[in-house]
C-alpha positions in Angstrom: 33.6 65.5 7.3 34.9 62.0 7.0 37.1 60.6 4.2 34.3 58.9 2.4 32.2 62.1 2.3 35.2 64.2 1.1 35.9 61.7 -1.7 32.3 61.8 -2.8 32.2 65.6 -2.9 35.5 65.7 -4.8 34.1 63.2 -7.3 31.1 65.5 -7.8 33.2 68.6 -8.3 35.5 66.9 -10.8 32.4 65.7 -12.7 31.0 69.3 -12.7 34.4 70.6 -13.8 34.6 68.2 -16.8 31.0 69.0 -17.9 31.6 72.8 -17.7 34.7 72.5 -19.8 32.7 70.6 -22.4 30.1 73.5 -22.5 32.7 76.3 -22.6 33.5 76.4 -26.2 33.9 79.7 -28.1 30.3 80.2 -29.0 28.9 79.2 -25.6 31.5 81.0 -23.4 29.1 82.9 -21.2 30.0 84.9 -18.1 27.8 82.6 -16.0 29.6 79.4 -17.2 33.0 81.1 -16.6 31.9 82.0 -13.0 30.7 78.5 -12.3 33.9 77.0 -13.6 35.9 79.4 -11.3 33.7 78.4 -8.3 34.3 74.7 -8.9 38.1 75.2 -9.3 38.1 77.2 -6.1 36.3 74.4 -4.2 38.8 71.9 -5.5 41.6 74.1 -4.3 40.1 74.3 -0.9 39.8 70.5 -0.8 43.5 70.2 -1.6 44.7 72.7 1.0 42.3 71.5 3.8 40.1 74.6 4.1 37.1 73.1 2.3 34.0 73.1 4.5 35.0 76.1 6.6 32.9 79.2 6.6 34.7 82.2 5.0 33.2 84.5 7.7 33.4 82.7 11.0 35.9 80.0 10.0 33.7 77.3 11.7 32.6 74.1 10.0 29.8 74.5 7.5 26.7 72.3 8.2 27.4 68.9 6.4 23.8 68.7 5.1 24.2 72.1 3.5 27.5 71.0 1.8 25.9 67.8 0.5 23.1 69.8 -1.1 25.5 72.5 -2.5 29.2 71.5 -2.7 30.2 75.1 -3.8 29.0 76.7 -0.6 31.5 79.0 1.2 29.6 80.2 4.3 27.6 78.4 7.0 23.8 78.8 7.3 24.1 81.4 10.1 25.9 83.8 7.7 23.7 83.5 4.7 21.7 86.6 3.8 18.0 86.7 4.8 17.1 86.2 1.1 19.4 83.2 0.8 18.0 81.6 4.0 14.4 82.1 2.8 15.3 80.5 -0.5 16.8 77.4 1.1 13.8 77.1 3.5 11.4 77.2 0.5 13.5 74.6 -1.4 13.5 72.2 1.6 9.8 72.7 2.1 9.2 71.8 -1.6 11.5 68.8 -1.4 9.6 67.6 1.7 6.3 67.9 0.0 7.4 66.1 -3.1 8.9 63.3 -1.1 5.6 63.0 0.9 3.7 62.7 -2.4 5.8 59.6 -3.4 4.8 57.7 -0.3 2.2 54.9 -0.6 -1.3 55.2 0.9 -1.4 54.6 4.6 -3.2 51.7 6.3 -4.5 49.8 3.3 -6.0 46.3 2.8 -4.6 44.9 -0.4 -4.3 41.4 -2.0 -5.5 39.7 1.1 -3.1 41.7 3.4 -3.3 44.6 5.8 -0.4 47.0 5.5 0.7 50.0 7.5 3.9 52.0 7.8 5.5 54.7 9.9 7.7 57.3 8.1 9.7 59.7 10.3 12.5 61.7 8.7 15.1 63.2 11.1 15.0 66.4 9.0 12.8 67.9 6.3 13.6 65.1 3.9 14.6 61.4 4.3 17.0 58.9 2.9 14.5 56.0 3.7 12.7 54.4 0.8 9.1 53.0 1.1 6.7 52.1 -1.7 3.8 49.8 -2.5 2.6 48.9 -6.0 -0.4 46.8 -7.0 -0.4 44.7 -10.2 -3.0 43.1 -12.5 -1.6 39.6 -12.2 -4.0 36.7 -11.9 -3.0 36.2 -8.2 -3.5 39.9 -7.4 0.1 40.2 -6.4 1.3 43.4 -4.8 4.9 44.6 -4.7 6.6 46.4 -1.9 10.0 48.2 -1.8 11.7 49.3 1.4 15.2 50.5 2.0 17.8 53.1 3.0 20.2 55.1 0.7 23.7 56.3 1.6 24.0 59.8 3.0 21.5 62.1 4.5 19.5 65.2 3.7 18.6 66.5 0.2 21.2 64.4 -1.6 19.8 61.2 -0.1 16.2 62.2 -0.9 17.2 62.6 -4.5 18.5 59.0 -4.6 15.2 57.9 -3.0 13.2 59.6 -5.7 15.5 57.9 -8.3 14.8 54.5 -6.8 11.1 55.1 -6.7 10.9 56.0 -10.4 13.3 53.2 -11.4 11.4 50.4 -9.8 8.0 51.7 -10.9 9.3 51.8 -14.4 10.9 48.3 -14.3 7.8 46.6 -13.0 6.3 46.8 -16.4 9.0 44.5 -17.7 7.4 41.7 -15.6 10.9 40.3 -14.7 11.2 37.8 -11.9 11.8 39.6 -8.6 15.6 38.8 -8.3 16.1 39.8 -12.0 14.2 43.0 -11.3 16.7 43.8 -8.5 19.6 42.9 -10.7 18.4 45.3 -13.4 17.8 48.0 -10.9 21.3 47.6 -9.5 22.9 48.0 -12.9 20.9 51.1 -13.6 21.7 52.5 -10.2 25.5 51.9 -10.8 25.3 53.6 -14.2 23.4 56.7 -13.0 25.0 57.5 -9.6 28.4 58.1 -8.1 30.6 55.2 -7.1 30.2 56.2 -3.5 26.4 55.9 -3.6 24.6 52.8 -2.6 21.3 51.6 -1.2 20.2 48.8 1.0 16.9 47.4 -0.2 14.2 44.8 0.5 12.1 44.1 -2.6 9.2 41.8 -2.2 5.8 40.7 -3.4 2.7 39.1 -1.7 -0.3 37.3 -3.2 -3.8 36.8 -1.9 -3.0 33.1 -1.4 -0.3 34.0 1.1 2.7 33.5 -1.2 5.6 35.8 -0.2 8.8 36.4 -2.2 11.6 38.5 -0.8 14.9 39.7 -2.1 17.1 41.4 0.6 19.9 43.5 -0.9 22.0 44.1 2.2 19.2 45.6 4.3 18.3 45.1 7.9 16.8 41.6 8.2 13.0 41.6 7.9 11.2 39.7 10.6 8.6 37.0 9.9 6.2 35.8 12.6 4.5 32.6 11.5 2.5 30.5 13.9 3.8 32.4 16.8 7.4 31.8 15.9 9.8 34.5 14.7 12.6 34.3 12.1 14.6 36.8 10.2 15.2 37.0 6.4 18.9 37.3 5.8 20.5 39.2 2.8 20.4 37.5 -0.5 22.8 40.0 -2.2 24.9 43.1 -1.8 23.4 46.7 -1.5 22.5 48.3 -4.8 25.3 50.3 -6.3 28.1 48.1 -4.9 29.0 46.0 -7.9 27.7 46.4 -11.4 27.3 42.7 -12.1 26.1 41.6 -8.7 23.7 38.7 -8.7 20.6 38.5 -6.4 18.4 35.7 -5.2 15.0 35.7 -3.6 13.4 33.6 -0.8 9.8 32.3 -1.0 7.5 31.9 2.0 4.0 30.8 2.6 2.2 32.7 5.2 -1.3 32.2 6.7 -3.9 34.3 8.3 -2.5 36.3 11.2 1.1 35.9 10.1 3.2 39.0 10.0 6.1 40.5 8.0 7.9 43.4 9.8 10.4 45.6 7.9 12.4 48.5 9.4 15.4 50.7 8.8 18.4 51.0 11.1 17.0 54.2 12.5 15.1 51.8 14.7 17.6 49.2 15.9 20.6 51.6 16.1 18.8 54.1 18.2 20.8 54.8 21.4 19.7 55.7 24.9 21.5 58.0 27.4 23.7 55.0 28.4 24.9 54.7 24.8 23.1 51.3 24.5 21.5 50.3 21.2 17.9 49.3 20.9 19.1 46.2 19.1 17.5 43.5 16.9 17.1 41.3 19.9 14.9 43.7 21.7 12.9 44.4 18.6 12.4 40.7 17.9 11.1 40.1 21.4 8.6 42.9 21.1 7.4 41.9 17.7 6.9 38.3 18.8 5.0 39.4 21.9 2.7 41.8 20.0 2.3 40.1 16.6 -1.4 39.5 17.1 -2.1 43.2 16.9 -3.2 44.9 13.7 -0.3 46.5 11.7 -1.0 50.0 12.9 -1.3 49.0 16.5 1.9 46.9 16.3 3.8 49.9 14.8 2.4 52.3 17.5 3.5 50.0 20.4 6.9 49.7 18.8 7.3 53.5 18.6 6.2 53.8 22.2 8.8 51.2 23.3 11.5 52.9 21.3 10.6 56.4 22.7 10.7 55.0 26.2 14.1 53.4 25.5 15.6 56.5 23.9 14.5 58.7 26.8 15.9 62.2 26.2 18.5 61.1 23.7 18.3 63.0 20.4 17.2 61.3 17.2 20.1 61.1 14.7 18.7 59.0 11.8 15.5 58.6 9.7 13.1 55.9 11.0 10.7 53.9 8.8 8.7 50.8 9.7 6.4 48.7 7.4 4.2 45.9 8.7 2.2 43.5 6.5 -0.3 41.1 8.1 -2.1 38.2 6.3 -5.8 39.0 6.7 -7.7 36.3 4.8 
């Protein structure tokens, strides 16, 4: 485990320890609370002496994803009891189903736009964030949210669910887009650990072709307009970085056939057997060449090109792509 992950886990354990001490007053001093407090103190001791994250049975490193999900764990997955293994499998299956239910409808036509996305977790759950929300505004504006949270596995999926609920709730405030992101950033800072952050693209489109984008430290979205491609640079820091961060949005006017292409770094940072990155340059060339295709077809050919590039290299990160194409 790297220093950042160790610091994050230590912060979680210290927070748990403080909360448990609050609960353990004379009238609530139950054996279960005492046991939990002892487990947390034991984990903190292992962090201090350098044995944290090692299996008590085989002394090998415990799987990082398992530690992120349960910081008090003392044995690796291979040495859990059969009952414990089945319990974890059921929890992961349930988490995967819940996360799938939060995804927007596939292949839709909305507010004069065609939209498709590809969502491919590297494990049972994902740290990628993808959502689409319609509104009742006079210009039939639709909002999209797309990003990537820090960490992986169950812990990251919980942050994704947090962002999903937060933005859907904030939309009712009818704030300007950049103010919406500023409010979300403050809430994210207040409700997560200091080591948590999320890159994000928040945007809206109208039936008239008006596009507004706020890029909070995410991979640069690509815009193909009139056959020419450009990228939308960041207009602010990732969410969770600074409480009082300010954000700005960019406005575009797109016409029929123009394309907006969003992606997570699981695309451009994919490596082949020669340890070469797929790269933004290669992606831009492909999107420019194939931009006349419908969104689903454009995504499919991108995935085919990526698979060919990766060859037999293993996938190591979640991959999500969203394409919006002006239809009318």
